[in-house]
Each structure stands twice: as structure tokens, then as C-alpha cells.
C-alpha positions in Angstrom: -13.6 270.3 -213.0 -14.3 266.6 -212.1 -13.5 263.6 -214.0 -16.9 262.2 -213.3 -18.5 265.1 -215.7 -20.0 264.0 -218.7 -19.4 265.4 -222.2 -21.6 268.6 -223.6 -25.2 267.4 -224.6 -24.4 269.3 -227.9 -21.4 267.4 -229.1 -23.7 264.2 -230.2 -25.6 266.8 -232.4 -22.3 268.5 -233.5 -20.3 265.7 -234.6 -23.4 264.1 -236.2 -23.3 267.2 -238.5 -19.8 266.6 -239.1 -20.0 263.4 -239.7 -23.0 263.6 -242.1 -21.2 266.4 -244.0 -18.3 264.3 -244.0 -20.2 260.9 -245.3 -22.0 263.4 -248.4 -18.0 263.9 -249.1 -17.2 260.2 -249.2 -14.6 259.2 -251.9 -15.8 255.6 -251.8 -12.8 254.2 -249.9 -14.3 255.2 -246.9 -12.1 258.3 -246.3 -13.2 262.0 -246.6 -9.9 263.8 -247.3 -8.2 261.3 -245.3 -10.8 261.2 -242.2 -12.5 257.7 -241.6 -16.3 257.1 -241.5 -17.7 253.9 -240.5 -21.4 252.8 -240.8 -24.4 254.8 -241.0 -24.7 258.4 -239.7 -27.5 257.6 -237.2 -25.2 254.9 -235.8 -22.4 257.0 -235.6 -24.3 259.3 -233.5 -25.5 257.1 -231.2 -22.1 255.1 -230.8 -20.6 258.5 -230.1 -23.1 259.6 -227.2 -22.7 256.1 -225.8 -19.0 256.5 -225.5 -18.6 259.7 -224.3 -21.1 258.9 -221.4 -19.5 255.9 -220.6 -15.7 257.4 -220.7 -14.1 260.1 -218.9 -13.9 262.5 -221.8 -15.0 266.2 -220.3 -14.5 267.9 -223.5 -14.1 267.4 -227.4 -12.7 269.5 -230.3 -12.7 269.7 -234.0 -10.0 272.1 -235.7 -10.5 273.4 -239.3 -7.0 273.6 -239.9 -6.9 275.8 -243.2 -9.4 278.5 -241.8 -8.2 278.1 -238.4 -11.3 277.6 -236.7 -11.8 275.3 -234.2 -15.1 274.2 -232.9 -15.8 273.0 -229.3 -18.5 271.7 -226.8 -19.7 274.1 -224.2 -17.5 272.1 -221.2 -14.1 272.4 -223.3 -14.9 276.1 -224.2 -15.6 276.9 -220.6 -12.8 274.9 -219.1 -10.0 276.7 -221.8 -11.8 280.3 -221.1 -13.7 280.5 -224.4 -16.9 281.6 -224.7 -19.1 278.9 -225.4 -21.1 280.4 -228.0 -17.7 281.8 -229.8 -16.4 277.9 -229.5 -19.7 276.6 -231.3 -19.4 279.3 -234.3 -15.5 278.4 -234.2 -12.9 280.2 -232.7 -9.1 280.7 -233.4 -6.8 278.3 -232.0 -4.5 280.9 -230.3 -7.9 281.6 -228.2 -7.7 278.2 -226.8 -4.0 278.2 -226.2 -4.4 281.2 -223.9 -6.0 278.7 -221.7 -2.9 276.3 -221.2 -0.6 276.8 -218.5 2.4 278.9 -219.2 4.7 276.5 -218.0 3.2 274.0 -220.9 2.1 276.4 -223.4 5.4 276.6 -225.5 5.5 272.4 -225.4 1.7 272.1 -226.3 2.0 274.8 -229.1 4.9 272.5 -230.5 3.5 269.3 -230.3 0.1 270.5 -232.3 2.5 271.6 -234.8 4.2 268.5 -235.2 0.8 266.7 -235.7 -0.1 269.3 -238.3 3.1 268.8 -240.0 2.9 264.8 -240.2 -1.1 264.9 -240.4 -0.3 262.4 -237.3 -1.8 261.6 -233.7 -1.4 264.3 -231.4 -1.1 262.7 -227.2 -0.3 265.3 -224.4 -0.7 265.6 -221.1 -0.5 269.1 -219.7 -2.2 271.9 -217.5 -5.1 274.2 -217.9 -5.5 277.2 -215.7 -8.6 277.5 -213.4 -10.6 280.5 -215.1 -13.3 280.3 -212.2 -10.2 281.2 -210.0 -6.9 281.8 -211.6 -5.1 281.1 -208.3 -6.4 277.6 -207.5 -4.5 274.5 -208.5 -4.3 273.8 -212.4 -6.5 271.1 -214.0 -4.3 268.3 -215.4 -5.9 266.7 -218.9 -4.7 264.3 -221.1 -5.5 265.5 -224.9 -5.6 262.3 -227.5 -6.5 263.8 -231.1 -5.6 263.5 -234.9 -4.7 265.7 -237.3 -6.4 264.5 -241.1 -4.9 265.7 -244.5 -6.1 265.5 -248.0 -4.7 264.0 -250.9 -1.9 266.3 -251.1 -0.8 265.7 -247.4 -2.0 269.1 -246.5 -3.8 269.2 -243.0 -7.6 269.8 -243.1 -9.3 268.8 -239.8 -7.8 268.2 -236.2 -10.5 266.6 -234.1 -10.1 265.4 -230.7 -11.4 264.8 -227.0 -9.6 265.8 -223.4 -10.0 263.8 -220.0 -9.3 265.2 -216.9 -6.2 263.3 -215.2 -5.9 265.7 -212.3 -5.7 263.2 -209.6 -3.2 260.6 -211.0 -1.1 263.1 -212.5 -0.7 264.9 -209.4 0.0 261.5 -207.5 2.9 260.5 -209.9 4.5 264.2 -209.3 4.3 264.1 -205.7 6.1 260.7 -205.8 8.6 262.2 -208.6 8.9 265.6 -206.9 10.0 263.4 -203.6 12.4 261.8 -205.3 14.1 264.8 -207.0 14.3 267.1 -204.2 16.1 264.6 -202.1 18.7 264.3 -205.2 18.7 268.0 -205.2 19.0 268.6 -201.6 22.0 266.7 -201.0 24.1 268.8 -203.0 22.9 272.3 -201.8 25.7 274.5 -200.0 23.8 276.6 -197.7 20.3 277.1 -196.0 18.7 279.7 -198.3 19.4 277.2 -201.4 17.7 274.4 -199.3 14.5 276.3 -198.2 14.5 278.0 -201.8 14.2 274.6 -203.2 12.0 272.9 -201.4 9.3 276.0 -201.1 9.5 276.0 -205.2 8.5 272.4 -204.9 5.5 273.2 -202.4 4.6 275.8 -205.3 4.5 273.7 -207.7 2.4 271.0 -206.6 -0.4 273.3 -204.4 0.2 276.1 -206.6 -0.4 278.6 -203.4 0.6 282.1 -203.4 3.3 281.8 -201.4 5.0 278.8 -199.8 8.5 278.3 -197.5 9.9 277.0 -194.4 10.1 278.9 -190.9 13.3 277.9 -188.5 12.3 277.9 -185.0 13.9 279.2 -181.8 12.6 278.2 -179.1 15.0 280.0 -176.2 14.4 283.4 -178.2 10.6 282.2 -179.1 10.8 283.3 -183.0 10.3 282.2 -186.2 13.2 282.8 -188.7 12.3 282.6 -192.4 15.3 282.7 -194.6 13.5 283.0 -197.8 10.2 281.7 -199.6 8.6 281.5 -202.6 5.7 284.0 -203.7 3.6 284.6 -206.7 4.7 288.3 -208.3 1.5 289.7 -206.9 2.1 288.5 -203.6 4.8 290.1 -201.2 7.5 288.0 -199.6 7.1 287.4 -195.8 10.7 286.3 -195.3 12.2 287.6 -191.7 12.2 286.8 -187.8 8.3 286.6 -186.0 7.6 286.6 -182.4 5.7 283.5 -181.3 2.9 286.2 -180.4 2.5 287.0 -184.5 1.1 283.7 -185.1 -1.6 283.7 -182.1 -3.0 280.3 -181.0 -1.6 278.7 -183.9 1.4 278.4 -182.2 0.2 276.4 -179.4 -0.7 273.6 -181.9 2.3 273.4 -183.6 4.5 272.9 -180.4 2.0 270.4 -179.6 2.9 269.2 -183.0 -0.6 269.5 -184.6 -1.1 270.5 -188.3 -3.0 273.6 -188.8 -4.9 273.6 -191.8 -7.2 276.9 -192.7 -9.6 277.2 -195.0 -10.5 280.5 -194.2 -8.6 283.0 -191.8 -11.8 285.3 -191.3 -14.0 282.4 -190.0 -11.5 280.5 -187.9 -11.3 281.1 -184.4 -7.7 280.7 -184.4 -7.1 283.3 -186.5 -9.9 285.8 -186.0 -7.4 288.2 -184.0 -5.3 287.8 -186.8 -7.5 288.9 -189.6 -6.2 292.0 -190.2 -2.5 291.4 -190.5 -3.0 288.5 -192.4 -5.3 290.1 -194.9 -2.7 292.5 -195.5 -0.8 289.7 -196.3 -3.1 288.4 -198.2 -3.9 285.4 -196.7 -7.2 283.8 -196.9 -6.1 280.0 -196.4 -3.2 278.9 -194.7 -1.2 275.7 -194.0 1.2 275.2 -191.3 3.2 272.0 -190.9 5.2 271.1 -187.9 8.4 269.3 -187.7 9.3 268.0 -184.2 12.6 267.2 -182.9 13.3 265.6 -179.3 9.9 267.3 -178.0 10.8 270.3 -179.6 9.6 272.1 -182.3 12.1 273.1 -185.0 10.7 273.4 -188.4 7.3 275.0 -189.9 6.5 274.2 -193.4 4.0 276.9 -194.8 1.6 277.5 -197.4 -0.4 280.5 -198.1 -3.0 281.8 -200.4 -5.5 284.6 -201.5 -8.5 282.8 -202.5 -10.1 279.1 -202.2 -7.8 276.2 -201.8 -8.5 272.3 -202.7 -5.8 270.5 -201.0 -6.5 267.3 -199.4 -4.8 264.8 -197.2 -2.5 263.6 -200.0 -1.3 267.5 -200.2 -1.0 267.7 -196.3 0.9 264.3 -196.3 3.3 265.8 -199.1 3.8 268.9 -197.2 4.9 266.9 -194.0 7.1 264.9 -196.2 8.9 267.6 -197.8 9.3 269.2 -194.4 11.1 265.9 -193.2 13.3 266.2 -196.0 14.5 269.9 -195.3 15.0 268.9 -191.8 17.4 266.1 -193.0 19.0 268.5 -195.3 19.6 271.3 -192.6 20.6 269.1 -189.9 23.4 267.9 -193.1 24.5 271.1 -193.5 24.9 272.2 -189.9 27.0 268.5 -189.2 28.9 269.6 -192.4 29.6 273.2 -190.9 30.7 271.7 -187.5 33.0 269.2 -188.9 34.5 271.9 -191.2 35.0 274.3 -187.9 36.3 271.1 -186.2 38.9 270.4 -188.9 40.4 274.4 -188.8 40.3 273.9 -185.0 42.2 270.5 -185.2 44.6 272.1 -187.7 45.4 275.1 -185.9 45.6 273.2 -182.3 48.1 270.7 -184.1 50.2 273.9 -185.6 50.5 275.2 -181.7 50.9 271.7 -180.2 54.0 271.0 -183.1 55.4 274.5 -182.5 55.1 274.1 -178.7 56.7 270.4 -178.7 59.5 271.4 -180.8 60.2 274.4 -178.4 60.4 272.0 -175.6 62.9 269.4 -177.0 65.0 272.5 -178.6 65.1 274.0 -174.9 65.2 271.3 -173.1 68.4 269.9 -175.0 70.1 273.5 -174.5 69.6 273.1 -170.8 70.4 269.4 -170.1 73.6 268.2 -168.7 73.0 264.5 -170.0 70.9 262.4 -172.1 69.0 260.6 -169.5 67.8 263.7 -168.0 67.0 265.4 -171.7 64.5 262.2 -172.0 63.0 262.4 -168.8 62.6 265.9 -169.1 61.4 266.2 -172.6 58.9 263.0 -172.1 57.3 264.6 -168.6 56.7 267.9 -170.3 55.0 266.3 -173.5 52.9 264.4 -171.2 51.4 267.2 -169.6 51.0 269.1 -173.2 48.6 266.1 -174.4 46.8 266.0 -171.0 46.1 269.5 -171.6 45.0 269.0 -175.1 42.6 266.0 -173.9 40.9 268.6 -172.0 40.5 271.1 -175.1 39.7 268.3 -177.0 36.5 267.1 -174.7 34.5 270.2 -175.2 33.1 271.6 -178.4 35.1 274.9 -178.9 39.0 275.6 -178.0 38.3 276.7 -174.2 39.0 275.0 -171.1 38.1 275.7 -167.3 40.6 276.2 -165.3 39.8 273.9 -162.6 40.2 271.2 -165.3 43.6 272.2 -166.7 44.8 272.7 -163.1 43.8 269.2 -162.0 45.3 267.7 -165.2 49.0 269.3 -164.8 49.3 268.6 -161.1 47.9 265.0 -161.1 51.0 263.0 -161.3 52.2 265.1 -158.5 49.6 264.1 -156.1 50.0 261.4 -153.5 47.9 259.9 -151.2 48.0 262.9 -148.6 46.9 265.1 -151.4 49.4 267.8 -150.9 48.6 270.3 -153.5 45.5 272.1 -152.7 43.7 274.4 -155.0 41.0 276.9 -154.6 39.5 279.7 -157.0 36.8 280.8 -159.2 35.5 279.4 -162.4 37.4 281.0 -165.7 37.2 279.8 -168.9 40.7 280.0 -170.6 41.4 280.0 -174.3 43.4 277.4 -176.0 46.6 278.6 -175.9 46.3 280.0 -172.5 45.7 276.5 -171.2 48.5 274.7 -173.1 50.6 277.4 -171.3 49.3 277.4 -168.0 49.6 273.4 -167.6 53.2 273.7 -168.6 53.5 276.4 -166.2 52.0 274.5 -163.6 54.4 271.4 -164.3 57.3 273.1 -164.4 56.6 274.6 -160.6 55.4 271.4 -159.3 58.7 269.7 -161.2 60.8 272.1 -159.1 58.8 271.6 -155.8 59.5 267.9 -155.9 62.9 268.0 -156.7 64.0 271.1 -154.2 61.1 272.6 -152.5 58.4 271.6 -150.3 57.4 268.4 -152.1 60.9 267.1 -151.5 60.1 267.2 -147.9 57.7 264.8 -146.1 56.0 267.7 -144.2 55.5 270.0 -146.9 52.8 270.7 -149.2 51.4 273.6 -151.7 48.8 275.8 -152.0 47.2 277.1 -155.2 44.6 279.6 -155.7 43.7 282.2 -158.1 40.9 285.0 -158.1 39.5 287.7 -160.2 39.9 291.5 -159.6 37.9 293.7 -161.3 39.7 297.2 -161.1 40.9 299.1 -162.5 40.2 296.4 -165.5 39.8 292.9 -165.0 42.6 290.5 -164.0 43.2 286.8 -162.9 45.8 286.6 -159.6 47.1 283.1 -159.4 49.3 282.5 -156.5 51.5 279.2 -155.8 52.9 279.1 -152.4 54.8 276.2 -151.3 54.9 275.5 -147.3 57.0 273.3 -144.6 60.0 272.8 -147.5 63.4 273.8 -147.1 64.4 277.2 -147.7 64.2 278.6 -151.5 67.1 279.7 -153.1 67.1 281.6 -156.6 68.8 279.6 -158.9 72.3 280.6 -160.5 71.7 279.5 -163.9 67.9 279.7 -165.5 67.1 276.8 -167.3 64.5 275.9 -169.7 61.4 275.9 -166.7 62.8 278.6 -164.9 62.7 280.5 -168.1 59.2 279.2 -169.3 57.7 280.4 -165.9 59.2 283.8 -165.8 57.8 284.4 -169.6 54.4 283.7 -168.2 50.9 282.9 -170.5 51.9 282.5 -174.0 50.9 285.3 -176.1 49.5 287.4 -173.4 51.4 290.9 -173.3 49.7 292.6 -170.2 50.8 290.0 -167.3 53.7 290.0 -164.8 55.4 287.5 -162.5 56.9 287.6 -159.4 59.3 284.8 -157.9 60.0 285.2 -154.1 62.5 282.8 -152.5 61.4 282.7 -149.1 62.3 280.4 -145.9 59.6 277.9 -146.4 59.7 277.7 -150.2 59.1 279.4 -153.4 56.3 281.7 -153.5 55.3 282.8 -157.6 52.6 284.9 -158.3 51.2 285.8 -161.9 49.0 288.6 -162.8 47.4 288.8 -166.3 44.7 290.7 -167.9 41.6 288.4 -167.8 40.7 289.9 -171.8 43.8 288.2 -173.0 43.5 284.5 -171.6 39.8 284.1 -171.4 36.7 283.2 -173.7 33.1 283.6 -172.8 31.9 280.4 -170.9 28.0 279.8 -170.0 27.2 280.6 -166.8 27.6 277.7 -163.8 25.7 278.0 -160.6 28.9 276.7 -158.8 31.6 279.5 -159.5 34.0 278.4 -156.9 36.1 275.3 -156.1 35.7 274.8 -152.7 38.7 275.6 -150.6 41.5 272.8 -150.0 40.0 270.9 -152.6 42.6 268.7 -154.2 43.1 269.0 -157.6 42.6 265.6 -158.5 38.9 265.2 -156.7 
């Protein structure tokens, strides 16, 4: 009902007869059982008609409290879903209260009772259910009245008028809802709660049959609706949907265009989907896209099974809510990522401390003097630190073997690039990467002191490969050439024990040490499942032959 509608024509006559009857019972002081009367009767009727025509009043009532008979004009009766003839003859208050939105009914009933108990003023704002179509957005009204009593203070009459305030009220509600939503979303712990809270806000303002948010997976071309708000007589649409379920609408959404269709049967974009939409009770639909870095990431939606009166302000409001949901979900992802990183950092720190403790302890046990201990411990901890740099540069606890090799052998490379590497791309787990770094460090140190790197003409070839049968394994081979003949040590120091121990934590592995005439040959064979993690495919799967690890 528009605010421009005038009051019921029968109001002046009804009010005039009421005031005439009241004037006849005037007690001489201008009050009739507490009700004021001013001026001649004809003047009152005329003034009332002029005032109502010039105001935004859309209805009036006059409640005979002792007899519980509420008299009202035609517009007032229609608004509350009461037969106008019954309202003219006088209807019980309860019949009119049925027209008040259930969300406000208890509050208004208490306010009415308060005015009756005190014989005082009544001024309230509330919603009225649309009886022309129950599922459309309710009308907001402001009711202003006064309960008058007799000499004993007992309520006698309770007249008043109502004005429509839907536009002003919904504008205020939108602003307040966005403020409250922002406060709520900051503290919600998971995606389900965030989406549910925002959907409820949309439902409160738009009064749709269903509202919610879909999270877009562009790679899989799907939209995931974790939960939604829906009216009791409509079913949930939570679940995962292919882009094809949206028909041509998905093209507009991915192009960052809002889609508002007032009747899906008459719109060309949804003509091919009308049966599926009808099964879901969708007559009108609204889809608001949220695009991030050129990609559709979120879709806010509202459905209704009948006509809607959503305007531009409503559409802008839905977009603002969707923006806040996007920020909240980004915050949640960041918090989850930070929590995961904290756990990972804690795990790595514990492993590193344990390994550092082992390095220091074993170095002290096998060293001959303090200077040697200092040098050995310093070198080994440095290798450990560089290995951790590789892990921390990624988003998870994994490292490409080529990077592990390059960093572990970097201090031993000279201008001649005497250590050459070759092998396929393998994603090592964190513990395997750290352990392999220390093994390579010990091999390189030994080669520098006693093996091929101690001779200007010597060099090292390090290669690794994958073997598929009988089960996947990694074979890593360290070969020294051009150096002095290798001799098996008479005493195993920490470095030798570390090499022979192999990859930390791997149970299916073997180590062979061949002390040949040109230098040491060490081969490590270990099950891939014990040292690897999944790594995204890369078009470059091989490290070129004879490529120095520092390049």
C-alpha cells in the first residue's frame, strides 16, 4: 500500500458520528469520559477530513475497550486482513492483531496493554503481513493513538491512526543491519556460521522464500552452497551445483553482472530451466556476483515463489552484504592458514632442536679437540639452516630435491663447478629434506678433506633416479672421480654414522659404500612413499645433465 494513499472516505462520517455522540455526553469541561472535544461538530468533521487528506495517514481505528469492539475504516481493515463490513460493525481486537507480523505481535500486544493500563498514549512502529500475498515483504507502519479513561481511571476508548513508513524504516534497517552484520562476522568461527548469519540478514530485509551464498570453484566449475536460510514451506538448496545448472545466467555472473529476474518463466535466460526452478519453488530470483582478481568467487542469492518488490536499494544492500561475507571468509582462510603455519613452525622447530642437539652431542663424542668441534658443529648447523630456508620458502612442509641438493652443496662449489648433478623432480617431505641435506654435507666434507675434491683434478657426480618396480624407489648415487684412492675408515665418526644411517625415519632403505681407486661411491636406495609428498606437475621434470648444483 503506497504512502500516497488517502484515508477511507467513510472515516469522516464515522468520526463525525463518534464526535457528535461524544458531544451529547459532554460533562461541561470539554471532556467526555476523558475524551477531548473542541468546537462545533461540523467543524470537527471538516477539520478531520482536511487533516487526513493532507497527511500520510492510511487508516484509522476507534476501539471500544470495555466491549472489545474495534471500529475501523475500509483501508485499515483491508490492511489487517479483516472484512471491512465487520470492521464497520466493530470487530474484536484479536482479529486485527492477527494482521501484525508474528515477529512484532507480542511486543505490540504488550504496548497496547500498557496504554490501556495507564490510559495513556500509544506510539509504535511494526510490520503488517501482506494479505494480498503473504510471501511478499511486510508493510511497516507507525501507529499513533491514545487510550482515554473515565472518572475512575478505567479505559473506555482507544482511537488512533496509522501511517506507512516502509521506505524510511527499510532504509534505516539496511544501515543498521550492515553494522550489526560486520560486528557478528568478526567473531564467527566457521564458514557455515558466516553464511547462515548473512543469509538471515537478507531474509529479514527482503522477506524472500530462500536466501544464501554459493562459493565458486572455477577450476571444477561448481558452486557450493554450504547452508541457506529458507522459509518453512520451502526446501533447502544446500549442496554442490555445476555451472550448467545456472544456464546462461552463469555467463552474466562470471562477467560480474547482477542478475535479477522477476519471473523465471517469462525470462529467456531461464526459460530452459523453468521446470527445475519450479520444482524448487522459484518464481523470482536474484543473483549477485562477487568477483576477485577477475574471477567469480561468491554468489549471493535470494529466491521467492511469488512476486517481489525489491528495488535498487535492495539490490545494493545484497551486494554490500556479499562484500562483507567475502571479507569474513577471507579472514577465516587467513586465520586457518596462520594456525596451520603455526603448527607447522612448531613441528619444524621441535625437529630442528632435536637434530641440532644430536649434531652437537655426536660431534662432541667423536671430535679430538675443541677447535674441531666448533668447526664441525658450525658447518652442520649451517647446512641445517639452509635446508630450513628451502622449507620455509614454500607453503607446506615439502622441498624439491634439486633445491635441497643445490643448497647443501653450495659451499663446496668452486669456479670450476666440480660437483655436477642430474635427476628428476621429486618432492621431498620436510624430515627427508633435512636429513638428505646433512648426508650430502658429510659426503662433500669428506670429499674435500680426503677424496676427489682434495685433488685439483677431481670432481663429483651426483645423480638420482626413480625406479618403478617392484615398488617406487629413489636411487641416489654419489660418485667421486679423479681423486686419491678411498680407504674405509678405521673409526666411524658422526659423519660416517650419519651417512650409513640414511634418511631419518625411513625404514625401507639401504646404503652401500664402495671405497674405490678414484674415490668413494655411495648409493642410497629408499622407498619413495617414505620420503615424498605430492607436488604439482611441472613441465620440466629433469635437471639437465652436468648442471652444477649452484646454477
